[in-house]
N, C-alpha and C positions, 0 to 999 in steps of 0.2 A: 569283690570287688569292695570301693570304699563308697557310698554313693554319692554323686558328685554334681552341677549342675541342677538345672531344673525337670523336674516328677511335671508330666503333662496324664492327663488323664482322655479317652476315646473310648466313644461308644461303637459298637458294628452294628454298619445298612445292610447288611446283611449273615449269611452264609449258602459253600456253597458246594453243594447236592452234588458226586462225586459214584463210583463204585466201589473205594479202598475202603473199610472202614475198620481196617487197623494203617497202621504204620509198613509194613510187609507187607513185599508188591509194587508199593507205591515209587514211579518212577522217577529218579532223582535229581530228574531238572523237569521242567516245559517241553514238548516240543519233542522227545521220543518216543512218546507210546500217541501213534496219530489216533491211533482208538479210544483211549482214554478219555470220553465225556463224559462234562459237566452242562455243572447247571447253576447259574450267581444268583441265589433266589435273597430276591431286597425287601424289606418291613415294608405292610406297606400303610409311610406313607407319599401322599400326594409329593409331595415337597419332592425325590425321589424318583420320581413317576419327571416328574418335568425339567430333575437332573437333566435325562438322559436320554432330553431330546437332542438330536442331528448319531449320536453312537450309530447307528449303525450305517453310517455312510467312510468309517472307516470298517477293517478287515482285522484286525485283531489291537487287544490292549491288554493293562495289566494290574493285573489283579495283587492289588496291597492289603497283608494278613496279618493272624496273626498265628504263631504257632502253641495254639490251645496244648494240647498233648506235654510240650517241654516246658513252658513258662522260662521265666529267667533265673532263678536262684539260684538252682546248682548247675551253674556254665559254666567255663575250664575257659580260659584265654591258652591255647595251645592244643590242636586235636590231630587226629590223623585220619582222615580223607577218606574215602571206600575204596575212591576212585586210584588210590596210593599202597590199594590193599597190607594199606594198615601200619606197613608200613616208615615212614615217617612219619611226623607233626611238623602242623600251618601256625600259623596266627588265625586264631576262627574270624577275626577280624577279611585274613586273605579268605575267606572260607565260603561257600554256602549251607552248612552248618547252622542247623535250626538250634543247639545250643548257642547261643549270644549270651549277651549283654541283655537287649533290649530283644525278645525271641517277635520281630518282623522278618514276613519273609517278602519279594515278589517276583511276581510272577506270570509270564508273558506269555500267553491261550488266543486262538481265535475262536474269530466271534464269526457263530453256526446263524442266530439268531439274536433275536430281540423281540419280548411278548412284557411291551406291558400292562397291558387290563390279565394277566396273569390272574388267578384263583391267589390268594394270600399275599397278593405282592408284586413289582416285573417279578421278570425273568431273560436270566438272559444265558441262551445255552450258546459252549464254546466249547473247541476241544483241547487237547494235549494235552490233560490235564497234570499235574504231579500231585493237589491234597489231597488228604482221606475228610472225610464222608463230616463234615459240618465246620470246614474253616470257616472260623470267624474272618469277613470279611473290614479293612478299615474305612478299603477306599478300595475303586477302580478308572485308568487314566486309558486318555486312548492312546495305540503305538502311531507315532509319526517316527517311517525309516527319516528323511534328513537329520533328525533330529535325537533316534536310539541304537542302527544301526550302526556299526562300525565296523569298516570289511579290514581295515590293516591291526584291532586291535589283536594285543599281545594273549593270548587265553595263560598265561606263568605254569607253574604245573600242573596245569589242566588239557595243557595240549595237545596230549595220547589222545586220539578214536578211541569214546570208546566201543567194546570186541563188540557183536550182535553172536547169538549160540542157534544153531539148524536147534529147532523145537521139532515133534512126532508129534502119534495121538494113537493111542489103542486103539485095535477097533472099535472096543468099549467102550471108552472115551470118547471117540469121536462119534456112538450108538450116542451114548449121553448126553451130550453135547445137541444134537442132530433134533432131540425128545424134548429138550428146553432150551428149545433158540429154535425154528421148526422156521421159519421164513428169516431165519435169518438177521430179526429185527433189533437185537441186544450184540450181531458183530462179535459174538460172545466164540467165536472162535480166533480169528484176528484177536481181539484183543485179549485172550488166554499170549498168544506169541507175541503180542510190539510185549508181553509184561515179563515172560521168558525169553527173549533171548536175548539179555538187560541182565539175566543169571539174578536177581532183586536178594542173593540170600546178602546178607549181616555178613562187613568185608573179615571178621574171625573169619568165619565156614567158607569163605574163599579162596583165606592164605592157608586156614590145616586141611580144605581139600581140596583141591583144583579139579577145574573141571575135564582138566586130561591127564588130569594123574588116574590110575588102574583101577588102582586102591580107595577111588573116593563109586566108582562104575558099582551102581545098584543101591544105593544109600540117597534114603527119600526125603521128601520134601511136602512143605502147600503153604497156599495160601490160602484169603480167601476175598473174591471178588463179585459183585455187585449182592445176588443169593446164595451161590455156591463157592463153597472148599472144592478148590484144586487141587489136588491128587499128584505126584511127578516124582521121578525118578532120572537119576544120571548110570546114563551105560552111552558110554563108548563115547565123548568127547559132547555131546549130543545131552538134551530135556529129551525126557517122553513121561509124556499125562498118560495115566494110566487106570484115573480115579474123577470124580468130577462126581459131589452130594453135594 
């Protein structure tokens, strides 16, 4: 793409801490995995603390962030959305792909708690995040239902509901989860389910190895969440977690 128009430079006001250390396993949209909690950690700037005044009156906010692991150099005007199984191309500006001319994203999340006096800078605890750990934050804005919610909006090619799959655990995996999260403080089991039931595999793997096909049964995969490496396999049209390392 040829460079046109003005160029702007922005500085991050903070970063998001999330359970996801890499992009594999990250929910593709906010709100899909309720157990995926995060913390927006703002810089220790007194002006930013003042700027948060009255945010606690809202239930949700928008995060304006940078797709920092993608950049804007190698973007393509057409992409194959995973939602369509990689079988159809659409314009990147008609999608939410991170591979954009300017790698900027927008995510709506719930506000669970705000700690203005946290050590190292204010913290905003949020729910249902879809961001990689360490994502830079450019701005946050309150979600305002009368302006931001459009009940009769047309979702175009993304109108079909997202399929969800059953998730089971072997006794060994269940025992390890109990060992790692004995009182359920991390909601580790529920978090794993919320990720796996959406089938976090890349589109090409879903296309080549559908969950419903017998030839796929027995195939093994893994993803990282929090400090754990989750191992799972496909069996009889569902996902079975067999190890947690």
